[in-house]
C-alpha positions as CSV (number, residue, x, y, z in Angstrom):
1,M,62.2,37.3,43.5
2,S,61.9,39.9,40.7
3,N,60.0,39.9,37.4
4,E,61.3,41.0,34.1
5,K,60.8,44.7,35.0
6,G,62.9,44.4,38.1
7,R,59.9,44.6,40.4
8,K,59.7,42.4,43.5
9,V,57.0,39.8,43.5
10,V,55.7,37.5,46.1
11,S,55.9,33.7,45.9
12,R,52.9,31.5,46.5
13,R,54.5,30.1,49.6
14,S,55.3,33.5,51.1
15,F,51.9,34.9,50.2
16,L,49.9,32.1,51.7
17,R,52.1,32.2,54.9
18,G,51.2,35.8,55.2
19,L,47.5,35.3,54.9
20,G,47.2,33.1,57.9
21,V,45.1,30.6,56.1
22,A,42.6,28.5,58.2
23,A,39.4,26.7,57.5
24,A,37.5,29.0,59.9
25,G,37.8,31.9,57.5
26,L,35.4,30.9,54.8
27,A,33.1,29.2,57.2
28,V,32.6,32.6,58.9
29,A,32.0,34.2,55.6
30,G,29.0,31.9,54.9
31,C,30.0,31.8,51.3
32,C,32.3,28.8,51.1
33,P,32.1,25.3,52.7
34,K,34.6,24.2,55.2
35,E,36.1,21.6,52.9
36,V,36.8,24.3,50.4
37,A,38.6,26.4,53.0
38,D,40.6,23.4,54.0
39,K,42.0,23.1,50.5
40,L,43.5,26.5,50.8
41,A,44.7,26.4,54.4
42,S,48.3,26.8,55.5
43,A,50.3,27.8,58.6
44,A,49.3,31.2,60.0
45,T,51.7,34.0,61.0
46,A,51.2,37.2,63.0
47,E,48.8,39.9,62.0
48,P,50.2,43.3,60.9
49,T,50.8,45.6,63.8
50,S,48.5,48.3,62.4
51,A,45.3,48.1,60.5
52,P,42.7,50.5,59.3
53,T,39.8,51.1,61.6
54,A,36.2,51.4,60.6
55,T,32.8,51.7,62.4
56,P,29.7,49.8,61.4
57,V,27.1,51.9,59.7
58,P,23.4,51.3,60.2
59,R,21.2,51.0,57.1
60,P,20.1,54.5,56.2
61,T,16.4,55.2,56.0
62,N,16.7,56.9,52.7
63,V,18.2,54.0,50.8
64,P,15.8,52.9,47.9
65,T,14.1,49.6,48.7
66,G,12.8,48.8,45.3
67,V,12.8,50.1,41.7
68,P,12.9,53.9,41.7
69,T,9.8,55.4,40.4
70,D,10.7,59.1,40.3
71,T,10.6,60.9,36.9
72,P,12.8,63.9,36.0
73,T,10.8,67.1,36.3
74,A,10.9,69.4,33.3
75,A,12.3,72.9,33.9
76,T,10.0,75.8,33.6
77,T,10.4,77.8,30.4
78,V,9.6,81.5,30.1
79,M,7.9,82.3,26.8
80,P,9.2,85.3,24.8
81,T,6.9,88.4,24.9
82,S,7.6,89.2,21.2
83,T,8.1,87.5,18.0
84,P,11.7,87.6,16.6
85,T,12.0,89.9,13.7
86,A,14.8,88.0,11.9
87,T,14.8,84.4,10.6
88,P,17.8,82.3,11.6
89,T,20.2,81.8,8.8
90,G,21.5,78.4,9.9
91,A,20.2,75.2,11.3
92,P,19.6,75.0,15.1
93,T,22.4,73.6,17.1
94,A,21.7,70.1,18.3
95,T,21.4,69.6,22.1
96,P,24.4,67.4,23.1
97,D,23.6,64.0,24.5
98,V,24.8,64.1,28.1
99,R,23.9,60.5,28.9
100,A,26.6,58.1,29.9
101,R,27.8,56.0,26.9
102,V,28.2,52.3,27.2
103,A,29.1,50.0,24.3
104,I,28.1,46.3,23.7
105,A,29.8,43.9,21.3
106,R,29.3,40.2,20.6
107,A,32.1,37.7,20.9
108,T,31.4,34.0,20.7
109,S,34.9,32.8,21.7
110,Y,38.3,34.0,23.0
111,D,39.9,33.8,19.6
112,R,42.7,36.4,19.8
113,A,41.9,38.3,16.6
114,L,38.1,38.3,17.4
115,V,38.6,39.6,20.9
116,R,41.1,42.3,19.7
117,G,38.7,43.4,17.0
118,Q,35.6,43.6,19.3
119,V,37.4,45.4,22.1
120,E,38.5,48.0,19.5
121,V,34.9,48.3,18.4
122,L,33.8,48.9,22.0
123,L,36.4,51.6,22.6
124,D,35.6,53.3,19.3
125,G,31.9,53.3,20.3
126,I,32.6,55.2,23.6
127,G,34.8,57.8,22.0
128,G,38.2,56.1,21.9
129,L,41.1,56.3,24.5
130,S,42.4,59.8,24.0
131,D,40.6,61.0,27.2
132,V,41.9,58.0,29.2
133,V,45.5,57.6,28.1
134,R,48.0,60.2,27.0
135,P,51.5,59.4,25.5
136,G,53.8,58.1,28.2
137,D,51.0,57.5,30.8
138,R,51.3,54.8,33.4
139,I,48.2,52.6,33.4
140,A,46.9,50.0,35.9
141,I,44.6,47.2,34.8
142,K,42.7,45.6,37.7
143,V,41.7,42.0,36.8
144,N,39.5,39.6,38.8
145,L,41.5,36.5,39.7
146,T,39.4,35.4,42.7
147,G,39.5,32.0,44.5
148,G,43.0,30.8,43.8
149,T,44.2,28.0,41.6
150,A,42.9,25.3,43.9
151,F,39.6,25.8,42.1
152,E,41.0,25.4,38.6
153,G,38.8,23.1,36.5
154,Q,36.1,22.9,39.0
155,G,32.6,24.2,38.2
156,G,32.4,22.9,34.7
157,G,35.3,24.4,32.8
158,P,38.6,26.3,33.0
159,A,38.7,29.2,35.5
160,V,39.3,31.8,32.8
161,E,36.1,30.7,31.1
162,T,34.0,30.5,34.2
163,F,35.0,32.8,37.1
164,V,38.2,34.9,36.4
165,T,39.0,37.5,33.8
166,H,40.2,35.9,30.6
167,P,43.8,37.0,29.7
168,E,42.9,37.4,26.0
169,V,40.6,40.3,27.0
170,V,43.5,42.0,28.9
171,R,45.9,41.3,26.0
172,A,43.6,43.0,23.5
173,L,43.1,46.0,25.8
174,G,46.8,46.3,26.5
175,E,47.6,46.3,22.8
176,L,45.2,49.1,22.3
177,L,46.6,51.0,25.2
178,R,50.0,50.7,23.7
179,D,48.7,51.9,20.4
180,A,47.3,54.9,22.2
181,G,50.7,55.8,23.7
182,A,50.7,54.2,27.1
183,G,54.2,54.3,28.5
184,E,53.8,51.6,31.2
185,I,51.1,49.0,31.8
186,L,50.7,47.4,35.2
187,I,48.4,44.3,35.7
188,V,47.3,44.4,39.3
189,E,45.4,42.1,41.7
190,S,45.6,40.8,45.2
191,V,46.2,37.3,44.1
192,Y,45.7,34.3,46.4
193,E,49.1,33.1,45.2
194,W,51.5,34.0,42.4
195,D,50.4,30.9,40.5
196,S,47.1,32.7,39.7
197,Y,49.1,34.9,37.4
198,R,51.2,32.0,36.0
199,L,48.5,29.3,35.6
200,W,45.8,31.6,34.2
201,G,48.0,33.0,31.4
202,Y,49.0,36.4,32.8
203,E,52.8,35.9,32.8
204,E,52.6,35.3,29.1
205,V,50.3,38.3,28.5
206,A,52.5,40.6,30.5
207,A,55.6,39.4,28.6
208,A,53.8,40.1,25.3
209,L,52.7,43.6,26.3
210,G,55.9,44.5,28.1
211,A,53.7,44.9,31.2
212,S,54.4,44.3,34.9
213,L,52.5,42.1,37.2
214,I,51.8,43.5,40.7
215,D,50.5,41.6,43.7
216,L,48.5,44.2,45.7
217,N,48.9,42.1,48.9
218,S,52.5,43.3,48.9
219,P,53.7,46.9,49.0
220,H,56.4,46.1,46.4
221,P,57.9,47.8,44.5
222,Y,57.5,50.3,47.3
223,A,58.8,50.1,50.9
224,D,55.4,50.2,52.5
225,F,51.7,50.7,51.8
226,A,49.8,54.0,51.3
227,A,46.8,55.2,53.3
228,T,44.5,56.4,50.5
229,P,41.6,58.6,51.6
230,V,38.0,58.0,50.5
231,G,37.0,61.7,50.9
232,G,34.2,63.4,52.6
233,G,31.1,61.4,53.5
234,A,32.7,58.0,53.6
235,F,30.3,55.3,54.7
236,V,32.7,52.9,56.5
237,Y,36.4,53.5,55.9
238,D,38.0,57.0,55.9
239,N,41.0,55.5,54.0
240,F,42.2,52.2,52.6
241,V,45.6,50.5,52.7
242,F,46.7,50.4,49.1
243,N,49.8,49.7,47.2
244,H,51.2,53.1,46.2
245,V,50.9,52.2,42.5
246,L,47.1,52.7,42.8
247,E,47.7,56.4,43.7
248,E,50.5,57.1,41.2
249,V,49.1,55.7,37.9
250,D,47.7,58.1,35.4
251,A,44.6,55.9,34.6
252,F,42.9,53.0,36.3
253,I,41.0,50.4,34.4
254,S,38.8,47.7,35.9
255,V,38.4,44.5,33.7
256,A,35.9,42.3,35.4
257,K,34.1,39.0,34.8
258,M,30.3,39.2,34.4
259,K,29.0,37.2,37.4
260,C,26.5,37.1,40.2
261,H,27.8,37.4,43.8
262,W,26.5,35.7,47.0
263,N,26.7,38.9,49.1
264,A,26.9,41.8,46.6
265,G,24.3,40.6,44.1
266,V,26.5,41.2,41.1
267,T,30.3,41.4,40.7
268,L,31.2,43.6,37.8
269,S,33.6,46.5,37.4
270,I,32.9,48.2,40.8
271,K,32.7,45.1,43.0
272,N,36.0,44.1,41.3
273,L,37.7,46.8,43.5
274,V,37.4,44.7,46.7
275,G,40.5,43.0,45.4
276,L,42.5,46.2,45.7
277,V,43.2,45.9,49.4
278,P,45.8,43.5,50.9
279,V,44.0,40.6,52.7
280,A,46.3,40.7,55.8
281,Y,45.0,44.2,56.7
282,Y,41.3,43.4,56.4
283,R,40.7,40.2,58.3
284,L,38.6,40.0,61.5
285,G,40.8,37.2,62.8
286,E,44.0,35.4,62.1
287,G,42.1,32.4,60.8
288,H,40.5,34.2,57.9
289,I,41.8,33.9,54.4
290,Y,39.4,36.5,53.0
291,R,38.7,40.2,53.7
292,S,36.2,39.5,56.5
293,A,36.5,43.0,57.9
294,L,34.9,44.4,54.8
295,H,31.9,42.1,55.3
296,G,31.5,42.5,59.0
297,A,31.1,40.0,61.8
298,T,27.6,38.8,61.1
299,E,25.4,38.1,58.1
300,E,23.1,40.9,59.1
301,E,25.9,43.4,59.3
302,T,27.1,42.3,55.8
303,K,23.8,43.4,54.3
304,T,24.6,47.0,54.9
305,R,28.3,47.1,55.4
306,L,29.7,45.4,52.3
307,P,27.8,47.5,49.7
308,R,29.0,50.7,51.4
309,V,32.6,49.5,51.6
310,I,32.3,48.9,47.8
311,T,31.3,52.5,47.2
312,D,34.0,53.7,49.5
313,L,36.5,51.8,47.5
314,V,35.4,53.3,44.2
315,R,35.7,56.8,45.7
316,A,39.2,56.1,46.9
317,R,40.3,54.7,43.5
318,P,37.9,55.9,40.8
319,I,37.6,53.9,37.6
320,D,38.6,55.6,34.4
321,L,37.5,52.8,32.1
322,A,35.4,49.6,32.8
323,L,35.6,46.6,30.6
324,I,33.5,43.5,31.3
325,D,34.3,40.0,30.1
326,G,31.0,38.2,29.5
327,I,32.1,35.9,26.6
328,R,32.1,32.9,28.8
329,T,31.3,33.0,32.5
330,A,28.9,31.4,35.1
331,E,25.6,32.1,36.8
332,G,24.5,31.4,40.3
333,G,27.6,32.6,42.1
334,E,31.0,34.1,41.9
335,G,32.9,30.8,41.9
336,P,32.6,27.0,42.1
337,W,32.5,27.3,45.9
338,I,28.9,28.4,45.5
339,G,26.6,25.4,45.1
340,R,24.5,26.7,42.2
341,F,27.4,27.9,40.2
342,H,26.9,26.9,36.6
343,P,28.8,27.8,33.3
344,V,27.0,30.0,30.7
345,Q,28.1,31.6,27.4
346,P,26.5,35.0,27.0
347,G,29.0,35.9,24.2
348,V,29.3,39.5,25.1
349,L,31.8,42.3,25.9
350,I,30.7,45.6,27.5
351,A,32.7,48.8,28.1
352,G,32.2,52.3,29.3
353,K,34.0,55.2,30.9
354,N,31.4,55.5,33.8
355,A,31.6,52.3,35.9
356,V,28.1,52.7,37.4
357,A,26.5,53.0,34.0
358,T,28.6,50.1,32.6
359,D,27.7,47.8,35.4
360,A,24.0,48.8,35.0
361,V,24.1,47.8,31.4
362,A,25.8,44.5,32.3
363,A,23.3,43.8,35.0
364,A,20.5,44.4,32.4
365,A,22.2,42.1,30.0
366,M,22.2,39.4,32.7
367,G,18.4,39.8,32.9
368,F,18.3,41.9,36.1
369,D,16.7,45.3,36.8
370,P,19.8,47.4,37.5
371,T,17.8,49.7,39.8
372,A,16.5,46.8,42.0
373,D,17.4,46.7,45.6
374,Y,17.4,44.3,48.6
375,P,15.7,41.9,48.8
376,A,14.9,41.8,45.1
377,A,17.1,39.7,42.8
378,P,20.0,39.9,42.3
379,F,20.5,41.8,45.6
380,L,19.1,38.9,47.7
381,R,21.4,39.4,50.8
382,G,22.2,43.1,50.9
383,D,21.7,46.6,49.7
384,S,22.5,47.5,46.1
385,H,25.9,49.1,45.7
386,L,24.7,50.4,42.3
387,N,21.9,52.4,43.9
388,L,24.3,53.6,46.6
389,A,26.7,54.8,43.9
390,R,24.0,56.6,42.0
391,G,23.0,58.3,45.2
392,L,26.5,59.5,45.7
393,G,26.5,61.1,42.2
394,L,29.1,58.5,40.8
395,G,26.9,57.7,37.8
396,T,23.5,56.4,36.9
397,N,22.2,52.9,36.9
398,R,18.9,54.0,35.2
399,L,19.0,52.8,31.6
400,G,17.1,55.9,30.5
401,G,20.2,57.9,31.4
402,I,22.6,55.7,29.4
403,A,23.2,55.8,25.7
404,V,23.9,52.1,24.7
405,V,25.9,51.9,21.4
406,G,26.7,48.9,19.3
407,T,24.6,45.9,20.0
408,A,21.3,46.4,21.8
409,I,20.8,45.0,25.3
410,T,17.9,43.0,24.1
411,E,20.0,41.2,21.5
412,V,22.5,39.9,24.0
413,Q,20.3,39.6,27.1
414,Q,20.5,36.3,28.9
415,A,18.7,35.6,32.1
416,F,21.2,34.7,34.8
417,S,20.2,32.7,37.8
418,P,21.1,34.8,40.9
419,C,22.7,33.3,44.1
420,W,19.6,31.4,45.4
421,E,20.0,29.3,48.4
């Protein structure tokens, strides 16, 4: 089957057959009840003949265990030994603000004109798109379409208003990318089934933008997958199995839903990258429908492994622009398969060109300390990937190092309930 751009796509039936769905998968994860897994189950097929290898990594002793208390040390200044003899003729040059810039805007609904206007305000606030997209560029937009359509309408509202990225946010961004000169737009996700794109409005958005939809569980439109390296100092994986499109695009944008997460604490623009890898290559067993290899075999292993896999992913596929949909979402979990999942309406959009800083501002808007670490909320079951990312030099999650523009955090802050038992 091919879409309007001539790219091959994968049908729901073919995709689910390839996943090897079984109820045991989510039960092993500890994040979804057996009856939920049963809703998604279908006949299993053989595992791929080759898969990436990784070795478990122990929890490092130098990982922060709480809110960092260190303060930048001022540099020593050598005083001049004589007084200048001339008076400056011009005003002193202002010291440039080297802080990461993150923009916040209010949006009370998904009204098309409102969302378009507020996304434009966000992008203007962080300096526009000229350093992200050039005329003719090929751009990938990674959305968060987790869970599959079996959960549509569960948890107190439509999926696009509770646990998946709303298509109107992507439409607005895509229009602005086109205005900036983007030559090709690709909307990408490892979807549970193609109906995730259809039912949640993405086929319509793709048609309006002249964009292509890509299922990252498949190598199409290429013959096979790429092995994309993480680079030196990888925590768990030296490389990831990616669709080649992730290597070949000129810019990569993560458009996430503002949510908590059972294992990762928060799922924002960086955690969104877990959906880059094809499920079939990252399962511990044939009966798993989720990426169990990224989590590890036990709950104890997940505490250290998953957050480090997340930081490996963002090094393999860096984010050029992060946009977070917090207009309507949910607290207490990443989807209705979590018992305390509950809809909320923060009415906010957040954007930045540094994903760590953007996620830190979003976490603060959710009422959390973005520098917190296990076992403090929201990181109740594992190390903070935000602290790990900061330690790798990928950006700061300290609000003092971030210039927040537009609406203040305090004006949009809403205390989210984390994933309590």
